N, CA and C atoms as a LAMMPS dump frame, in Angstrom:
ITEM: TIMESTEP
0
ITEM: NUMBER OF ATOMS
609
ITEM: BOX BOUNDS ff ff ff
-5.0000000000000000e+02 5.0000000000000000e+02
-5.0000000000000000e+02 5.0000000000000000e+02
-5.0000000000000000e+02 5.0000000000000000e+02
ITEM: ATOMS id mol type element x y z
1 1 1 N -94.219 426.924 -120.341
2 1 2 C -94.191 427.491 -121.882
3 1 3 C -92.895 428.099 -122.306
4 2 1 N -92.027 427.883 -123.008
5 2 2 C -90.932 428.549 -123.192
6 2 3 C -91.024 429.54 -124.492
7 3 1 N -90.811 430.816 -124.35
8 3 2 C -90.928 431.753 -125.543
9 3 3 C -89.469 432.053 -126.293
10 4 1 N -89.616 431.724 -127.458
11 4 2 C -88.264 431.829 -128.51
12 4 3 C -88.33 433.543 -129.225
13 5 1 N -87.59 434.41 -128.638
14 5 2 C -87.564 435.687 -128.907
15 5 3 C -87.308 435.857 -130.626
16 6 1 N -88.202 436.376 -131.094
17 6 2 C -87.933 436.753 -132.56
18 6 3 C -87.758 438.032 -132.821
19 7 1 N -86.357 438.276 -133.322
20 7 2 C -85.923 439.747 -133.611
21 7 3 C -85.605 439.772 -134.982
22 8 1 N -86 438.794 -136.012
23 8 2 C -85.341 438.588 -137.471
24 8 3 C -83.95 438.88 -137.333
25 9 1 N -83.357 437.995 -136.442
26 9 2 C -81.824 437.592 -136.382
27 9 3 C -81.53 436.052 -136.181
28 10 1 N -82.28 435.235 -136.9
29 10 2 C -81.781 434.017 -136.623
30 10 3 C -82.533 432.698 -137.264
31 11 1 N -82.15 431.515 -137.147
32 11 2 C -83.289 430.625 -137.852
33 11 3 C -83.983 429.823 -136.581
34 12 1 N -85.021 430.245 -136.166
35 12 2 C -85.837 430.024 -135.196
36 12 3 C -86.38 428.603 -135.239
37 13 1 N -86.516 428.194 -136.536
38 13 2 C -87.13 426.984 -136.66
39 13 3 C -86.415 425.751 -136.026
40 14 1 N -84.982 425.442 -136.113
41 14 2 C -84.298 424.624 -135.901
42 14 3 C -84.594 424.524 -134.253
43 15 1 N -84.635 425.489 -133.18
44 15 2 C -84.515 425.711 -131.838
45 15 3 C -86.07 425.131 -131.357
46 16 1 N -87.022 425.519 -132.457
47 16 2 C -88.403 424.962 -132.179
48 16 3 C -88.382 423.587 -132.594
49 17 1 N -87.86 422.83 -133.405
50 17 2 C -87.645 421.696 -133.767
51 17 3 C -87.105 420.533 -132.971
52 18 1 N -85.956 421.121 -132.32
53 18 2 C -85.255 420.422 -131.255
54 18 3 C -86.106 420.578 -129.951
55 19 1 N -86.572 421.537 -129.622
56 19 2 C -87.674 421.447 -128.398
57 19 3 C -88.594 420.543 -128.475
58 20 1 N -89.139 420.721 -129.57
59 20 2 C -90.221 419.734 -129.993
60 20 3 C -90.112 418.123 -129.762
61 21 1 N -88.758 417.884 -130.434
62 21 2 C -88.09 416.496 -130.182
63 21 3 C -87.944 416.231 -128.851
64 22 1 N -88.119 417.057 -127.73
65 22 2 C -87.601 416.795 -126.271
66 22 3 C -89.263 416.853 -125.798
67 23 1 N -90.176 416.924 -126.529
68 23 2 C -91.616 417.196 -125.892
69 23 3 C -91.772 418.361 -125.117
70 24 1 N -91.221 419.223 -125.737
71 24 2 C -91.38 420.646 -125.189
72 24 3 C -92.204 421.417 -126.111
73 25 1 N -93.167 422.302 -125.762
74 25 2 C -93.804 423.081 -126.595
75 25 3 C -93.178 424.753 -126.35
76 26 1 N -93.249 425.239 -127.269
77 26 2 C -92.56 426.705 -127.21
78 26 3 C -93.429 427.53 -128.385
79 27 1 N -93.303 428.599 -128.257
80 27 2 C -94.071 429.549 -129.138
81 27 3 C -92.903 430.666 -129.72
82 28 1 N -93.031 431.02 -130.955
83 28 2 C -91.948 431.972 -131.478
84 28 3 C -92.663 433.411 -131.259
85 29 1 N -92.057 434.268 -130.392
86 29 2 C -92.652 434.983 -130.007
87 29 3 C -92.25 436.921 -130.327
88 30 1 N -92.919 437.53 -130.821
89 30 2 C -92.164 438.856 -131.265
90 30 3 C -92.898 440.127 -131.046
91 31 1 N -93.709 439.563 -129.768
92 31 2 C -94.534 440.866 -128.745
93 31 3 C -93.745 441.033 -127.76
94 32 1 N -93.03 442.139 -127.327
95 32 2 C -92.431 442.057 -126.152
96 32 3 C -93.277 442.052 -124.887
97 33 1 N -94.555 442.613 -125.018
98 33 2 C -95.503 442.674 -124.322
99 33 3 C -95.796 441.65 -123.451
100 34 1 N -95.424 440.253 -124.425
101 34 2 C -95.784 439.032 -123.981
102 34 3 C -94.714 438.285 -123.1
103 35 1 N -93.538 438.802 -123.253
104 35 2 C -92.28 438.102 -122.692
105 35 3 C -92.539 437.36 -121.29
106 36 1 N -93.087 438.467 -120.344
107 36 2 C -93.45 438.057 -118.974
108 36 3 C -94.287 437.002 -118.587
109 37 1 N -95.131 436.488 -119.943
110 37 2 C -96.244 435.435 -119.82
111 37 3 C -95.253 434.012 -119.809
112 38 1 N -94.086 433.673 -120.261
113 38 2 C -93.463 432.643 -120.567
114 38 3 C -92.565 432.465 -119.243
115 39 1 N -92.587 431.102 -118.961
116 39 2 C -91.913 430.436 -117.813
117 39 3 C -90.173 430.458 -118.138
118 40 1 N -89.679 430.526 -119.63
119 40 2 C -88.501 430.673 -119.669
120 40 3 C -88.4 431.3 -121.163
121 41 1 N -87.185 432.077 -121.475
122 41 2 C -87.118 432.421 -122.822
123 41 3 C -85.848 432.26 -123.33
124 42 1 N -85.682 431.835 -124.526
125 42 2 C -84.666 431.399 -125.424
126 42 3 C -84.352 432.79 -126.28
127 43 1 N -82.974 433.113 -126.361
128 43 2 C -82.682 434.485 -127.271
129 43 3 C -81.653 433.817 -128.332
130 44 1 N -82.007 433.306 -129.333
131 44 2 C -81.241 433.142 -130.321
132 44 3 C -80.704 433.778 -131.206
133 45 1 N -79.988 433.744 -132.092
134 45 2 C -79.334 434.731 -132.955
135 45 3 C -78.144 434.1 -133.897
136 46 1 N -78.07 434.638 -134.937
137 46 2 C -76.841 434.497 -136.109
138 46 3 C -77.009 435.819 -136.822
139 47 1 N -75.506 436.373 -136.754
140 47 2 C -75.313 437.505 -137.57
141 47 3 C -74.646 438.47 -136.801
142 48 1 N -74.796 440.007 -137.069
143 48 2 C -73.924 440.922 -136.673
144 48 3 C -74.371 441.525 -135.195
145 49 1 N -73.659 441.737 -134.194
146 49 2 C -73.946 442.416 -133.089
147 49 3 C -74.803 443.59 -133.29
148 50 1 N -74.33 444.545 -133.945
149 50 2 C -74.883 445.889 -133.908
150 50 3 C -76.385 445.674 -135.039
151 51 1 N -76.502 444.914 -135.815
152 51 2 C -77.801 444.831 -136.214
153 51 3 C -78.69 444.231 -135.71
154 52 1 N -78.33 443.041 -134.617
155 52 2 C -79.154 442.663 -133.776
156 52 3 C -79.575 443.55 -132.697
157 53 1 N -78.764 444.282 -132.145
158 53 2 C -79.402 445.23 -131.329
159 53 3 C -80.198 446.368 -131.853
160 54 1 N -79.768 446.87 -133.124
161 54 2 C -80.698 447.624 -133.406
162 54 3 C -82.417 447.289 -134.041
163 55 1 N -82.261 445.894 -134.003
164 55 2 C -83.597 445.056 -134.537
165 55 3 C -84.041 444.973 -132.749
166 56 1 N -83.692 444.658 -132.212
167 56 2 C -84.031 444.422 -130.751
168 56 3 C -84.923 446.269 -130.429
169 57 1 N -84.158 447.07 -130.58
170 57 2 C -84.673 448.462 -130.339
171 57 3 C -85.615 448.706 -131.078
172 58 1 N -85.593 448.552 -132.271
173 58 2 C -86.988 448.567 -133.239
174 58 3 C -87.887 448.09 -132.779
175 59 1 N -87.832 446.842 -132.085
176 59 2 C -89.016 445.989 -131.903
177 59 3 C -89.602 446.504 -130.355
178 60 1 N -88.806 447.345 -129.616
179 60 2 C -89.13 447.564 -128.497
180 60 3 C -88.517 446.257 -127.272
181 61 1 N -87.713 445.572 -127.67
182 61 2 C -87.317 444.417 -127.077
183 61 3 C -86.39 444.649 -126.046
184 62 1 N -85.793 445.68 -125.997
185 62 2 C -84.66 445.765 -125.025
186 62 3 C -85.185 445.795 -123.649
187 63 1 N -85.876 446.797 -123.427
188 63 2 C -86.088 446.992 -121.831
189 63 3 C -87.056 445.69 -121.361
190 64 1 N -87.987 444.878 -122.538
191 64 2 C -88.433 443.879 -122.006
192 64 3 C -87.607 442.575 -121.647
193 65 1 N -86.502 442.638 -122.312
194 65 2 C -85.41 441.475 -122.093
195 65 3 C -84.934 441.854 -120.516
196 66 1 N -84.681 443.25 -120.535
197 66 2 C -83.97 443.489 -118.997
198 66 3 C -84.931 443.124 -117.805
199 67 1 N -86.221 443.82 -118.417
200 67 2 C -87.4 443.429 -117.107
201 67 3 C -87.467 441.906 -116.949
202 68 1 N -87.282 441 -118.037
203 68 2 C -87.654 439.713 -117.944
204 68 3 C -86.449 439.078 -117.041
205 69 1 N -85.276 439.663 -116.996
206 69 2 C -84.157 439.122 -116.332
207 69 3 C -84.141 439.508 -115.144
208 70 1 N -84.889 440.41 -114.875
209 70 2 C -85.243 440.606 -112.974
210 70 3 C -86.184 439.956 -112.606
211 71 1 N -86.67 439.018 -113.302
212 71 2 C -87.964 438.552 -113.096
213 71 3 C -87.187 437.165 -112.264
214 72 1 N -86.049 436.487 -112.356
215 72 2 C -85.871 435.438 -111.738
216 72 3 C -86.044 434.163 -112.816
217 73 1 N -86.772 434.526 -113.356
218 73 2 C -87.155 433.314 -114.223
219 73 3 C -86.125 432.858 -115.368
220 74 1 N -85.683 431.587 -115.805
221 74 2 C -84.623 431.564 -116.513
222 74 3 C -84.276 431.735 -118.502
223 75 1 N -83.421 432.455 -118.608
224 75 2 C -83.287 432.995 -119.754
225 75 3 C -81.949 432.34 -120.61
226 76 1 N -81.808 431.77 -121.587
227 76 2 C -80.907 431.495 -122.151
228 76 3 C -80.513 432.023 -123.836
229 77 1 N -79.152 432.631 -123.801
230 77 2 C -78.921 433.205 -125.091
231 77 3 C -77.993 431.936 -125.944
232 78 1 N -77.982 431.885 -127.294
233 78 2 C -77.292 430.96 -127.839
234 78 3 C -76.685 431.544 -129.101
235 79 1 N -75.717 431.278 -129.253
236 79 2 C -74.532 431.95 -130.061
237 79 3 C -74.612 433.471 -129.977
238 80 1 N -75.044 434.163 -131.089
239 80 2 C -75.173 435.712 -131.166
240 80 3 C -75.895 436.264 -129.734
241 81 1 N -77.071 435.679 -129.41
242 81 2 C -77.997 435.608 -128.414
243 81 3 C -77.425 435.654 -126.96
244 82 1 N -76.204 434.813 -126.924
245 82 2 C -75.402 434.925 -125.87
246 82 3 C -74.39 436.096 -125.818
247 83 1 N -74.043 436.493 -126.54
248 83 2 C -73.01 437.862 -126.754
249 83 3 C -73.912 439.276 -126.603
250 84 1 N -75.197 438.984 -126.835
251 84 2 C -76.058 440.128 -126.672
252 84 3 C -76.197 440.425 -125.128
253 85 1 N -76.156 439.337 -124.511
254 85 2 C -76.323 439.483 -122.959
255 85 3 C -75.341 440.416 -122.553
256 86 1 N -74.293 440.704 -123.003
257 86 2 C -72.966 441.446 -122.687
258 86 3 C -73.178 442.768 -122.73
259 87 1 N -72.264 443.835 -122.088
260 87 2 C -72.42 444.985 -121.776
261 87 3 C -72.054 445.685 -123.125
262 88 1 N -71.345 445.196 -124.234
263 88 2 C -70.737 445.82 -125.163
264 88 3 C -70.009 444.702 -126.303
265 89 1 N -69.776 445.349 -127.556
266 89 2 C -69.306 444.378 -128.436
267 89 3 C -68.566 445.343 -129.61
268 90 1 N -66.856 444.961 -129.788
269 90 2 C -66.21 445.83 -130.49
270 90 3 C -66.33 445.012 -131.946
271 91 1 N -67.717 444.753 -132.354
272 91 2 C -67.585 444.021 -133.853
273 91 3 C -68.02 445.301 -134.803
274 92 1 N -67.155 445.704 -135.571
275 92 2 C -67.658 446.712 -136.844
276 92 3 C -67.711 448.014 -135.819
277 93 1 N -66.997 448.388 -134.683
278 93 2 C -67.167 449.536 -134.156
279 93 3 C -67.589 449.092 -132.525
280 94 1 N -67.995 450.035 -132.025
281 94 2 C -68.629 449.732 -130.661
282 94 3 C -70.016 449.71 -130.52
283 95 1 N -70.997 448.503 -129.833
284 95 2 C -72.105 448.752 -129.632
285 95 3 C -72.305 448.205 -128.15
286 96 1 N -73.47 448.97 -128.027
287 96 2 C -74.005 448.798 -126.407
288 96 3 C -75.014 447.382 -126.424
289 97 1 N -74.81 446.449 -125.457
290 97 2 C -75.563 445.298 -125.431
291 97 3 C -76.58 445.582 -124.645
292 98 1 N -77.097 444.233 -124.035
293 98 2 C -78.078 444.196 -123.116
294 98 3 C -77.665 444.572 -121.566
295 99 1 N -76.383 444.264 -121.512
296 99 2 C -75.837 444.472 -120.101
297 99 3 C -76.447 443.53 -119.273
298 100 1 N -76.826 442.709 -119.348
299 100 2 C -77.31 441.427 -118.19
300 100 3 C -76.209 440.773 -117.693
301 101 1 N -74.804 440.751 -118.272
302 101 2 C -73.585 440.113 -117.626
303 101 3 C -72.612 441.206 -118.069
304 102 1 N -71.528 441.353 -117.031
305 102 2 C -70.727 442.259 -117.11
306 102 3 C -69.415 441.492 -118.042
307 103 1 N -69.028 442.482 -119.153
308 103 2 C -67.925 442.331 -119.783
309 103 3 C -68.399 442.636 -121.344
310 104 1 N -67.404 442.162 -122.392
311 104 2 C -67.634 442.714 -123.602
312 104 3 C -67.557 441.346 -124.698
313 105 1 N -67.58 441.832 -125.704
314 105 2 C -67.581 440.84 -126.845
315 105 3 C -66.426 441.11 -128.001
316 106 1 N -65.513 440.368 -128.128
317 106 2 C -64.33 440.691 -129.216
318 106 3 C -63.911 439.6 -130.088
319 107 1 N -63.448 440.143 -131.281
320 107 2 C -62.893 439.401 -132.473
321 107 3 C -61.843 438.358 -131.922
322 108 1 N -61.718 437.161 -132.581
323 108 2 C -60.57 436.073 -132.141
324 108 3 C -59.326 437.078 -132.752
325 109 1 N -58.338 436.76 -131.373
326 109 2 C -57.008 437.527 -131.614
327 109 3 C -56.317 436.383 -132.34
328 110 1 N -55.812 436.767 -133.549
329 110 2 C -55.354 435.501 -134.465
330 110 3 C -53.96 435.62 -134.084
331 111 1 N -53.206 436.837 -133.771
332 111 2 C -51.843 436.917 -133.368
333 111 3 C -51.403 435.819 -132.268
334 112 1 N -52.441 435.69 -131.726
335 112 2 C -52.384 434.681 -130.577
336 112 3 C -52.03 432.999 -130.781
337 113 1 N -52.668 432.925 -132.103
338 113 2 C -52.655 431.807 -132.607
339 113 3 C -51.466 430.957 -133.023
340 114 1 N -50.929 429.778 -132.432
341 114 2 C -49.661 429.299 -133.008
342 114 3 C -49.985 428.381 -134.272
343 115 1 N -50.92 428.184 -134.795
344 115 2 C -51.178 427.649 -136.079
345 115 3 C -51.994 428.218 -137.074
346 116 1 N -52.201 427.938 -138.623
347 116 2 C -53.187 428.508 -139.409
348 116 3 C -54.495 428.159 -139.373
349 117 1 N -55.269 428.815 -138.325
350 117 2 C -56.497 428.207 -137.697
351 117 3 C -57.338 429.206 -138.729
352 118 1 N -58.28 428.95 -139.088
353 118 2 C -59.405 429.838 -139.913
354 118 3 C -60.24 430.593 -139.2
355 119 1 N -60.561 431.827 -139.344
356 119 2 C -61.626 432.55 -138.881
357 119 3 C -62.756 432.854 -139.944
358 120 1 N -64.16 432.271 -139.561
359 120 2 C -64.771 432.14 -138.441
360 120 3 C -64.402 430.434 -137.678
361 121 1 N -64.436 430.226 -136.435
362 121 2 C -64.364 429.038 -135.889
363 121 3 C -65.596 428.528 -136.168
364 122 1 N -65.413 427.561 -136.863
365 122 2 C -66.819 426.492 -137.429
366 122 3 C -66.584 425.199 -137.314
367 123 1 N -67.306 424.391 -136.555
368 123 2 C -67.143 423.146 -136.873
369 123 3 C -67.369 422.572 -135.209
370 124 1 N -67.206 421.358 -135.094
371 124 2 C -67.198 420.626 -133.903
372 124 3 C -66.126 420.84 -132.95
373 125 1 N -66.308 421.208 -131.603
374 125 2 C -65.051 421.619 -130.857
375 125 3 C -65.667 420.993 -129.497
376 126 1 N -64.713 420.546 -128.602
377 126 2 C -64.866 420.081 -127.192
378 126 3 C -65.019 421.57 -126.22
379 127 1 N -66.271 421.538 -125.325
380 127 2 C -66.375 422.647 -124.035
381 127 3 C -65.981 421.684 -122.822
382 128 1 N -65.156 422.383 -122.186
383 128 2 C -64.689 422.19 -120.758
384 128 3 C -65.468 422.692 -119.863
385 129 1 N -66.452 422.232 -119.139
386 129 2 C -67.494 422.874 -118.381
387 129 3 C -67.018 422.639 -116.713
388 130 1 N -67.672 423.629 -115.961
389 130 2 C -67.879 423.552 -114.76
390 130 3 C -69.248 422.829 -114.306
391 131 1 N -69.294 422.63 -112.949
392 131 2 C -70.553 421.892 -112.605
393 131 3 C -71.692 423.134 -113.086
394 132 1 N -72.611 422.745 -113.452
395 132 2 C -73.741 423.735 -113.601
396 132 3 C -74.843 422.712 -114.104
397 133 1 N -76.379 423.069 -113.446
398 133 2 C -77.576 422.178 -114.128
399 133 3 C -77.529 422.066 -115.425
400 134 1 N -77.181 423.145 -116.653
401 134 2 C -77.296 422.986 -117.824
402 134 3 C -76.473 421.85 -118.397
403 135 1 N -75.409 421.215 -117.521
404 135 2 C -74.657 420.369 -118.3
405 135 3 C -74.754 419.189 -117.648
406 136 1 N -75.789 418.556 -116.896
407 136 2 C -76.051 417.369 -116.317
408 136 3 C -76.115 416.26 -117.469
409 137 1 N -75.521 415.133 -117.133
410 137 2 C -75.9 413.99 -118.317
411 137 3 C -75.002 414.336 -119.856
412 138 1 N -74.006 415.126 -119.674
413 138 2 C -73.471 415.258 -121.038
414 138 3 C -72.412 413.972 -120.89
415 139 1 N -71.922 413.732 -122.387
416 139 2 C -70.605 412.947 -122.366
417 139 3 C -69.615 413.535 -121.416
418 140 1 N -68.905 412.355 -121.361
419 140 2 C -67.561 412.953 -120.363
420 140 3 C -66.894 413.963 -121.266
421 141 1 N -66.299 413.954 -122.352
422 141 2 C -65.626 414.496 -123.362
423 141 3 C -66.861 415.081 -124.344
424 142 1 N -67.55 416.437 -124.149
425 142 2 C -68.964 416.421 -124.971
426 142 3 C -68.277 417.513 -126.365
427 143 1 N -68.744 417.214 -127.27
428 143 2 C -68.228 418.293 -128.26
429 143 3 C -69.303 418.787 -128.932
430 144 1 N -69.476 420.072 -129.261
431 144 2 C -70.734 420.922 -129.746
432 144 3 C -70.43 421.478 -130.978
433 145 1 N -71.364 422.055 -131.419
434 145 2 C -71.126 422.661 -132.82
435 145 3 C -71.104 424.347 -132.802
436 146 1 N -69.837 424.819 -133.286
437 146 2 C -69.43 426.229 -133.131
438 146 3 C -69.844 426.808 -134.71
439 147 1 N -70.518 428.238 -134.713
440 147 2 C -69.97 429.063 -135.947
441 147 3 C -69.707 430.352 -135.475
442 148 1 N -68.698 430.75 -135.345
443 148 2 C -68.809 432.506 -134.832
444 148 3 C -67.175 432.526 -134.955
445 149 1 N -67.262 434.202 -135.177
446 149 2 C -65.812 435.134 -135.317
447 149 3 C -65.189 435.678 -134.291
448 150 1 N -66.578 436.037 -133.167
449 150 2 C -66.455 436.737 -132.07
450 150 3 C -66.214 436.101 -130.494
451 151 1 N -66.056 436.43 -129.432
452 151 2 C -66.347 435.619 -128.593
453 151 3 C -66.138 436.68 -127.26
454 152 1 N -66.883 436.216 -126.388
455 152 2 C -67.028 437.217 -125.103
456 152 3 C -66.004 437.047 -124.08
457 153 1 N -65.857 437.841 -123.503
458 153 2 C -64.699 438.181 -122.426
459 153 3 C -65.645 438.685 -121.141
460 154 1 N -65.616 437.787 -119.916
461 154 2 C -66.351 438.151 -118.851
462 154 3 C -65.689 438.851 -118.006
463 155 1 N -65.956 440.12 -117.062
464 155 2 C -65.486 440.812 -116.062
465 155 3 C -65.172 439.821 -115.14
466 156 1 N -66.432 439.049 -114.42
467 156 2 C -66.302 438.233 -113.542
468 156 3 C -66.029 436.638 -113.811
469 157 1 N -64.825 436.111 -113.426
470 157 2 C -64.598 434.797 -113.743
471 157 3 C -65.585 434.002 -113.241
472 158 1 N -66.511 434.372 -112.306
473 158 2 C -67.378 433.333 -111.569
474 158 3 C -68.343 433.531 -112.612
475 159 1 N -68.636 434.162 -113.338
476 159 2 C -69.594 433.836 -114.452
477 159 3 C -69.664 432.661 -115.567
478 160 1 N -68.037 432.385 -115.705
479 160 2 C -67.695 431.306 -116.443
480 160 3 C -67.942 430.054 -116.407
481 161 1 N -69.055 429.301 -117.339
482 161 2 C -69.107 428.037 -116.651
483 161 3 C -68.67 426.959 -118.051
484 162 1 N -68.14 427.408 -119.002
485 162 2 C -67.865 426.697 -120.16
486 162 3 C -66.599 427.491 -120.778
487 163 1 N -65.637 426.823 -121.422
488 163 2 C -64.271 427.368 -122.092
489 163 3 C -64.199 426.122 -123.097
490 164 1 N -63.623 426.694 -124.145
491 164 2 C -63.019 426.063 -125.265
492 164 3 C -62.065 426.452 -126.062
493 165 1 N -61.041 425.576 -126.654
494 165 2 C -59.755 425.912 -127.289
495 165 3 C -59.952 425.969 -128.466
496 166 1 N -59.555 427.346 -128.842
497 166 2 C -59.336 427.625 -130.453
498 166 3 C -58.234 428.644 -130.813
499 167 1 N -57.13 428.417 -130.764
500 167 2 C -55.791 429.177 -130.702
501 167 3 C -55.514 429.346 -129.191
502 168 1 N -56.704 429.72 -128.394
503 168 2 C -56.522 429.858 -127.084
504 168 3 C -57.536 429.508 -126.575
505 169 1 N -57.704 429.568 -125.327
506 169 2 C -58.768 429.425 -124.228
507 169 3 C -59.723 430.36 -124.243
508 170 1 N -61.153 430.331 -124.606
509 170 2 C -62.256 431.395 -124.621
510 170 3 C -63.502 430.962 -124.165
511 171 1 N -63.954 431.952 -123.682
512 171 2 C -65.39 431.524 -123.004
513 171 3 C -66.497 431.309 -123.66
514 172 1 N -67.292 430.247 -123.532
515 172 2 C -68.233 429.345 -124.574
516 172 3 C -69.165 429.417 -123.62
517 173 1 N -69.334 429.377 -122.481
518 173 2 C -70.584 429.288 -121.799
519 173 3 C -70.672 430.096 -120.386
520 174 1 N -71.751 430.651 -120.026
521 174 2 C -71.725 431.738 -118.913
522 174 3 C -73.253 431.467 -118.374
523 175 1 N -73.082 431.921 -117.094
524 175 2 C -74.118 431.776 -116.114
525 175 3 C -73.88 432.725 -114.957
526 176 1 N -75.139 433.825 -115.014
527 176 2 C -75.01 434.874 -113.977
528 176 3 C -76.516 434.739 -113.275
529 177 1 N -76.865 434.004 -112.178
530 177 2 C -77.937 433.992 -111.618
531 177 3 C -78.797 433.225 -112.397
532 178 1 N -80.138 433.824 -113.057
533 178 2 C -80.843 433.165 -113.831
534 178 3 C -80.803 433.254 -115.606
535 179 1 N -79.697 434.176 -115.748
536 179 2 C -79.286 434.261 -117.052
537 179 3 C -78.272 433.555 -117.617
538 180 1 N -78.094 432.527 -118.712
539 180 2 C -77.237 431.879 -119.22
540 180 3 C -77.064 432.03 -120.804
541 181 1 N -75.779 431.568 -120.915
542 181 2 C -75.588 431.691 -122.437
543 181 3 C -74.336 430.756 -122.847
544 182 1 N -74.595 430.31 -124.089
545 182 2 C -73.958 429.138 -124.709
546 182 3 C -73.631 429.382 -126.296
547 183 1 N -72.342 429.457 -126.297
548 183 2 C -71.896 430.044 -127.489
549 183 3 C -72.132 428.957 -128.587
550 184 1 N -71.815 427.623 -128.581
551 184 2 C -72.361 426.677 -129.79
552 184 3 C -73.901 426.72 -129.733
553 185 1 N -74.203 426.226 -131.127
554 185 2 C -75.481 425.726 -131.125
555 185 3 C -76.127 424.476 -130.602
556 186 1 N -76.698 424.415 -129.47
557 186 2 C -77.1 422.992 -129.029
558 186 3 C -78.078 422.407 -130.001
559 187 1 N -78.851 423.323 -130.602
560 187 2 C -79.522 422.478 -131.386
561 187 3 C -79.453 421.826 -132.851
562 188 1 N -78.149 422.274 -132.799
563 188 2 C -77.596 421.595 -134.145
564 188 3 C -76.042 420.535 -133.814
565 189 1 N -76.301 420.194 -132.214
566 189 2 C -75.197 419.597 -131.624
567 189 3 C -75.566 418.147 -131.232
568 190 1 N -76.635 417.269 -131.881
569 190 2 C -76.88 416.235 -131.376
570 190 3 C -77.164 416.008 -130.346
571 191 1 N -76.824 414.748 -129.527
572 191 2 C -77.15 414.407 -128.265
573 191 3 C -76.822 415.072 -127.234
574 192 1 N -75.496 415.686 -127.15
575 192 2 C -75.125 416.904 -126.22
576 192 3 C -75.976 417.756 -126.083
577 193 1 N -76.291 418.414 -127.436
578 193 2 C -76.751 419.682 -127.339
579 193 3 C -78.385 419.439 -127.122
580 194 1 N -79.064 418.383 -127.491
581 194 2 C -80.201 418.247 -126.817
582 194 3 C -80.42 417.911 -125.261
583 195 1 N -79.185 417.488 -124.628
584 195 2 C -79.169 417.263 -123.228
585 195 3 C -79.2 418.502 -122.423
586 196 1 N -78.633 419.721 -123.372
587 196 2 C -78.232 421.049 -122.622
588 196 3 C -79.543 421.786 -122.715
589 197 1 N -80.43 421.476 -123.551
590 197 2 C -81.766 421.855 -123.7
591 197 3 C -82.501 421.349 -122.957
592 198 1 N -82.387 420.037 -122.804
593 198 2 C -83.405 419.323 -121.884
594 198 3 C -82.971 420.016 -120.323
595 199 1 N -81.989 419.936 -120.187
596 199 2 C -81.707 420.461 -118.854
597 199 3 C -82.415 422.056 -118.863
598 200 1 N -82.073 422.759 -119.429
599 200 2 C -82.73 424.228 -119.667
600 200 3 C -84.216 424.035 -119.41
601 201 1 N -84.871 423.329 -119.839
602 201 2 C -86.529 422.926 -119.934
603 201 3 C -86.55 422.593 -118.279
604 202 1 N -85.782 421.647 -117.887
605 202 2 C -85.957 421.303 -116.455
606 202 3 C -85.738 422.312 -115.556
607 203 1 N -84.898 423.091 -115.914
608 203 2 C -84.634 424.488 -114.642
609 203 3 C -85.899 424.938 -113.785
């Protein structure tokens, strides 16, 4: 059974519906004491990093998520949920993250852009992936749906399993042992997104 972490920072229904389409039952879980009961956890999220961490702290979820990460069971962060896996974010100040993957979150550096690209990065874009169980059976050129103004920077390049071009190359998917994250929304990315979720189910 997959638990979807409910900390009041995201549209959870779209993730539930995508999993249901794949024949997988899931439960929206707001009780951190029950996290350990699930075979896998998904940490979704949209919005601001600082607000998200505050919501997690208010609900006593920070230590519960860190404990779950130590269990070796798969955890997947989606969009903001992926960013929360990191040590810190520079979004409207400096905020401490869950610290499950070494690195930080930063705003797109538009000074590096060679054209008038807009922020947020919104819409379909290609992800260039490394070989990883999350990316089995994707199209040769797999495009996914993005909505974000910040991106992660990994301390350890071995944690990077996907990259995307937008003004410059940024990290769009990560994996460290049982902890995985993906910046685009697989639940909104049609065939390739559903394939990623199916691969997560099958881990």
